N, C-alpha and C positions, 0 to 999 in steps of 0.2 A: 506493499501502500505505500502511496506517496502519500498520505494527509492524517495528521492527529486529530485528537479532539482534547483542547487544555484542560483538564480534571479542575475542580474547582478549590480553594483552600484548608488546608489543613486541619481548621480548627474549624469543623462541622459542626455543624448542631447535633450532639447522643438525643437519643431518645429516652423518652422519659423512664421511670422503672415501672418496671411492670413485677405481675405474679405470675403470668403466662408462662409455662415455661419453653425455652430457646428454643427453636426450629430446627430439627437434626437433616436438615436437607443445604446441599451444600449451595453455597448462593450459586448464582447463574455467572458463567463465564465472558471478561468483555471482549468483545469485538474490538474493541480498541485500546491500548497504552494509555494511558490518564496519567499525566506530569499533577504532582503535590505543588506549588505555590511558596516558595522563600521569599513570603512578606517585608523579612528586613531585604534583600535585594531584587525586588519586586523582579525574578525571573525561576523559573520550572524549578527547583529543586533536580531533577532526570536531565535537565535539558532541555536543548530545542530541536524542535523534530527541523532539520537540513542536509543538505545534499549538495555537498562540495562541486558536484559534475554538475549544477543547476548551472554555476560561475564560468558565465566567457572573458575569454580575453579579452580584457582592456573594459571591463563591465566596472561601473561609477560603485561607491556604496552605496549613492541613496538607492541604487538598481536593485544590488543584493540588500540591501532591509527590506525595500518594497516583496521583493520576494519573500523574506523572512519575516514580515505580516501578513503575508497572501499563505501561509503557510500554516499558523500555526494561533490565525488569529484576535494578531495582537494589537493594540492602539499603539497612536502615533504616540505617547508619554514614556509610556514602558518602551519602546524602542528606542525610543531620544536618546534615555537617559540611561544604555547601553555603552557610547560610548564615552562616558566620562561621570563619577558621583557628583563635580561637580558644576556639573551643563546647565545650567536654564534650559529645558527643553521648548520651550515659547520664544526663548530668542534664539536658540540653536545654536551649530557654530556651521564656517565655512569645511568644509571634509578636507582637510586639507592633513597633508605628516606633519606632525610634532603637533600636533591639537587632536587627535584624536586616540581614545585609548586602545593601545595595538591589543595589548594583554588581556584587558578586561572582552574585547571583541572577540578574539580566539578564543575564550574560555565560554563563550557567551555562546560563538557560533559553529564551533571548533575548526574553521574553519586555515588553512596553514596561514603565519603572520606575510609568506613573500603575494598572499593573494591580493589581504585583503591591503597589502602599503601600495598594493599595483591598485588599487581602485578609489588611491585618495593623489587631490591633486599635490605636486612637487612643486612647492615656490622655488624662489631663487633662478639667475639663470635669463637668459634673455625669451625664452618662452612666458607667451600670457594666457591666465586665465578669465573665460569673462564671468561678472558678475551673478549674469542671470541663468538662470537653469535653458541650455539650448540642446533641442535633440527634431530626430529625426521621426517621422509621423514610421515610418517603414517598421524599424527597429524594435522603437515604442511601441508599438500594435501586437510586437509579443514580445513586448514585458525584460526592454534589454534597452540601457544608457548606459554609455560610451565617456569614459576621461575622456577622448579625443574629441567627442562631442563637444566640448571644453574651450577646451585651443584657440584662442580667437583667430588664429591664421587660416583654420579649419571653418570654410563656409557650409563644406561638401559633405554630405557621411560617405567615407569612403567603402564602406559597404554595397551600397544605392547607390552612390552617385545625384539625391536628392537634397535639394538646398534645407538646411537647417534651417530649424523655427524656435523662436523664441517667443513670441506674443500666444496665448489661447485665439484661436480663429474665430467665437464665441463672443467672447467677450474683452477680450484685446490684451488682457492681464498679465503679464511678466512676473516669471516666478524667483526669487533672487535665490540663486546655488547657498543654501540654507539648509544644512538638514534640521529640521524642527519640526514642530508639532502636527506646523499646517502643511508642510509637506511630504511629511509622510500618513496623514491618514488621508491623500488624493490619491492613491497610486496611481501613475499613468493618466492622472486626471489632472484641470487645475482648479490649483488648489483654491481659488477662487469663486467661481462658476459650477464648480465640477462636472463640469464636458468633461470627454473626453478627450485627449491627446490622437487619438488614433487606434481603433478596433477595442478588442476588449482588453488588453495587454499581456499578464502571464497568468496560469494557473497552477498546481504543482500537476492538476491529475490531469494533467495532458503538455507537461513541458517537453519541447521538441533538443535538440543539441541544432545550433545554426551553423548552415555551410559551409564549408572548408573554408571557397573561396571570401565571401566575408571574415573571415577569423581572421585570414591571411591577409584582407587589405584591411583591414581595425589595425592589425599587429606593424606591420609594415606604416603605416601614416603615424603610427606611435612611438618607431624607432628615429626614424626621420623624424620627428620632433623632439624629439632626445639628441638625436644629433646636434641641429640647428640650435639648442637654446645650452 
């Protein structure tokens, strides 16, 4: 199964005392694993459901966190707090290296740190990143967003060759590229009007790998930008 149900808190209500003898019948087997919630950390004690094979090359942190939300039915405030204990989830942060707590994310998602590091913007050098969310409609329709899309010198998606967009076609809103509750709670949609950026986005039940030629194009453009910077 590609999905799980997040269970209730450890502090479930206990039944009242009863004079009836306890039932001898064994409890029915659960069809899904139940994750108990560690309320001190706001994370499930048994971990989140996440498969590292869902992550494609050059995938951005916001794209990874959207998948985490979809697979586990999480709220934006819970996911935002995974980036660091002192981060205001409503203000959020720019997802760049040196700001996000990689150890905390690694422990929660189980993803290798090299994958998480590659999902962050790399400040410094001549490479510049857009302060607004830039996206390819075809990519985001399949639940993918790349750090390459955020590079200012990139105006077309390297995979699909279509122009990158930053505004919502319905309301004209431009979302700041900050991982905060507002952006997290609108996966693959405009954070202002909640209209889709293109397609249904990603679901754990129908996840499909990216085509090899698209992967190569994104990796090539990312490597070229690294060399330029």
